[in-house]
N, C-alpha and C positions, 0 to 999 in steps of 0.2 A: 819698250812696247807697253809694259804694266802701268808705268807712269802716265803714259798718254791714255790709255783706257780709263784710268781713275779720272783723270782731268775731264774726259768727256762726260763721264757719270756725274761728277760734281757739277758741270754746266748745266746737265739735263735736270738735276733735282734742286739747285738752288736759284732762288728766284732774284737776289741780290748779287750784284756783280762788283760792289764795293770792295771786297776781300778778294777778289780774283787775282790770281797771279799773271805775269806776263804771258805764260805759256796758256793760261786759260783764255786771256783776251785775243792772242793771236789765233786761236782756233775758232773762235766765235764766227768770223765772216766765212770761213769755208764751211762750217756746220749750217749757217744760216742758207747758205746757196744750195747745199745739199738737201736741206730740209724742205725749201721751195721746190726743188725738182721733184722730190719724193712726193710731196702733195699734189703736184699736177699730174703725175703717174697714177697715183692713187685715184684722184678724181675721174681721170680719164678710164681707168679700169672699172670703176663703179658705173660710169655713165654707159659703159658697152654692155654691163650685165643687165641695167635697168632698160636698156633699149631693146634687149633680146638678141643683139648681135652676138654676144657670147652666151651660150644656152647653159640652164642648169639642169643637173640630174637629180632624179628623185628615186630613193632606194624603196624596195618593197616592204620596208618595216620602219616603224618610227625611229626617227633619229633625235638625239639630243646632243646638242653641240656645248662644250664647255670651252670658253675661250677668254680673252681679256684685250684691253686696249693698250697696255704698257708692255715693256720688256720684261722677261722673267720674273720669278719669285712671287708669283699669284695664286699658287696652289692648284693650277689647272690638272694635272697629273693625279694627285691625290684625289681631286675631286672627281675625275672620271672614274678613277678605281672605286671610291665611295659608291658612287651611283649604280656602277656595274654589279657591285656585291649586292646592294638593295633589290636591284632587279632580279639577281638570281634568287634572292631569299622568297621573293614572290613567284617563284618558279618560272621565270622567263629568262632563258639563255641569251645572254648580250654578248655583242661584238664591239670591243674597243678598237677604233681605227686611229693610229698614231702615226706621225710622219716618221719618226726615228731620227730625229737630229743627232748631232755629234756621235756618230757610232750606234746610235741606238739604245743609249744608257737607260733611257726612261721605258723603253720598250721591254728591255731585259728586267728591269724592276718590277714592271706590271706581271711578266710573265712567271717571275720568281714569287710574287706575292699571290699569284692566282693559281698556282700550279695545282692540278688535280681537280679543279673546280669546273663548273659550267661555262665561265666567262672565257671568251676567246679573245686574242690580240690579234691584230691585223696590222703589219707595219710597210708602209710605202707612201710616197708622195702623191701618187694617185689614188685617192680613198675609195673612188668609186669603182675602179678596176680590182683592187684589193678586196673589197666588200663582195664583188660578184665572184671572186674564186672561192670565199667561203661560203656563199649561198649555193655555189655548185657543189661544193664538197659536203656541206651538211643539211642542205635544205633551209627553208625560212617558214615562220609563221607571222601573218600579220593580225594584230589584235585591235587594229584602229576600226572605228565605227561599228555599226550594227552587223555588217557582213563580214563573216570569219573566214579567211583564205589561207590556205596551207599548201604547201609544195615541197614535195621531196624529190631530190635527183638522186637516181639509183646509181650507185656505184658499187659493183661486186666485190671490190676490194676493201669497202668499208665496213661490210657486214651489217647485222641485223639492228646494231644499236645506234645507228645514225639517227633514227626517228627520234630519240630522247634528246637529240643535240639540236635540233632547228633553232636557228636564231631567231629570236623574237624582237630585238631592239638593237640599234647601234649607237654607239656613243662615240663623239668625235672628239678627241684630246687636240686641244689647240685649233678650235675650228670656226672661231668667230671671223677670220678673215678668208676661210676658205669658201668663197661664194659661189663655187660652182656645184655645191651640193646643198640640196633643200633641207631644211630641218623642222621638226615640229616642236622643239622647245630650245630657245637659246639662253644660255647661262654665262653671265659676264661676271669674271673674277676681279676682285680690286683688292690690291697689296694696302692693308690698313697702316702699314708702316711708311710706305711711299706712293700715295695714290696717282697722283698727276704730274708731280714734279714742277717743271716750269710752263706745263700745258702746251709744249710745242711738239710739232712732229718730229721725226727721226730723222737725222741723228741729233739735231739741236736739242730736242727734249726725248722724253721716254715714250710719247705716244705713237702708236701704230696706226691709229685713226682719230679724227677729232672727238671729242667728248660727246658730240651730238649722236654719236654711233649708239649710245646708251639706248636710244629709242628702239634699237632693234631687239632689245633684250626682253626676255619675259621675267627673268629672275636676276637679282644682282647679289653676289656674295662677297661681303668683306673679310679677307683672310687675315690672320694674324690678329684677330680683335682683341685677344686678352693681353697683348702687348701693348696697346694704344690706349692713351688717355680717353676718357668719355667725351670730352670736349671735341677732340679730333674726330671721333666716330659721328658726333652730331653734325660737324662740318662736312664729312663725306656724305652722310645722308641728304644734307641741304643741297650739296652739288647734284647728287643722282636725282633728287625728287623736283629740283628746277628744270632737269630736262625731262622726266617721264615721272609725273606725280604719283601714278598708280603703279609704280614698280614695287614689287615686294622685295625686302632686303633681309638677307640672313648673314649671321655672323658665324665663323668658324675658327678654330685654332688646331694646331697640331700638337698632339700629346705623344711624347717618345713611349714606346711600349716595351721594348726589351732590345738587348745587344744580340748580335749573332756573330759566329766566327766566319771570316771571310772564306776559309778552305772548308767549312762545313756549314753550310747555310741553314740545316736543319737543327743546329744548336741553338738553345736559347737560354740567355743569361740574364738574371734580373738586374734592373737598372740600379739597385741598391747595393751592387756587387762592386761599383766604383767609387763609393763614398770614402772619402780621405784618401782617395788616389790621385795621381796626376793624369788629367785627362787632355789629351790631344784632339781637338776637333779638326777633321779634314772634310771638307764639303767641296762640291762641284755644283750646287745649286744656285738659283737665281737670287737667293735673299738669304746668304751665309749669317749674316748678323742675326736674323729672326731665328735660325737654328740655334745658334749658341745662346741667344737670350732665353729661348724656351728651355733649353737645358739647365740654365741657371736657376730660373724661376721656379720650376716644377721640383727641381730635385736638389736645390742649394748647393749647386756645384760652383766652386770658384775656378773659372777657367781664364787662362791668360792666352790672349791672341799674339800669337809671333810668326814670322815668316820663315818657313824651314825649307832646307833642301834634304830629301833622303837619298843618300848615295848607295845604302845597301837595303835589302830587301829580307833581311832575317827577322824582321819584326813580326810578333803575333799581333794581328790586325783584327780588331772588332769592329763591327759596324752597327748603328743604331737604325732600327725601323720605328716608324712613327704612325700613328693612327689619326685620321681626322675626325675632329669632334665639330657638331654643328648646333649652335644655340638656336633659341626660337627665333621667329621672324619678329622684327621690329617694323613698325610703319611711322 
């Protein structure tokens, strides 16, 4: 199965078929048919929303959507966390709305990183219903426009501290294709290492929508920019501005911050503690190569990539947490 997944990924990201194996070539007709069906369903769904057959919901607070056009490794969740923290710094209590894929690992990470702060994390496929549960519990404040509106739901079980926790904004994690919810700001994340692949729709290519969807965005963010050659960044910028010339583009990178012990997440260990040590990088993220390259680049680690099977669980396991760094906008 892993060999099959790898073959599908290689087809999606390699434009030249001359070096494809028989396995690759045998998969292409099936993937092409599936991609055409996916495109037809996507177009039908978009048309139903545009015609008003499917209704859109609007939350009583500003909504910032963080999404992407390709599968995995685009930095959506770290960006959602970054935005939520900045809003909190300005005194606005934000609510992150995440679907909670794959058992909710990303939601658990968000809750761990934001524990004890004003940022709330709502998990559920129905973002509107999830948001309304939080509005009922904490109340909300709408800062939009000249008219200030505030509402508090009184719950005797919550006590008098509820007023200080009123939600002032919502951040959609992976929200670009969540068309049932209106948003005030659309941010599209782009993986600088593997931006568009073969420019085909899933599953033949990596695109969840055609590139023309960039027109809906208010901001584009190129992730892993520090791991990409300058010419490739220029090529990405050219593609984006051919679709929407006025779109501001920002560049980000992930910077490892510290290690923490899995059994005790409150512990922090300096990254320098692993110098001259054997490092095993274990990841379940969309772009694991970027994670390894970032560790090597910033901390001069020599990391060997290998496939291992862990049969015993008596390892002392440390995890690394990373912080997002945003460079200045380039036009």
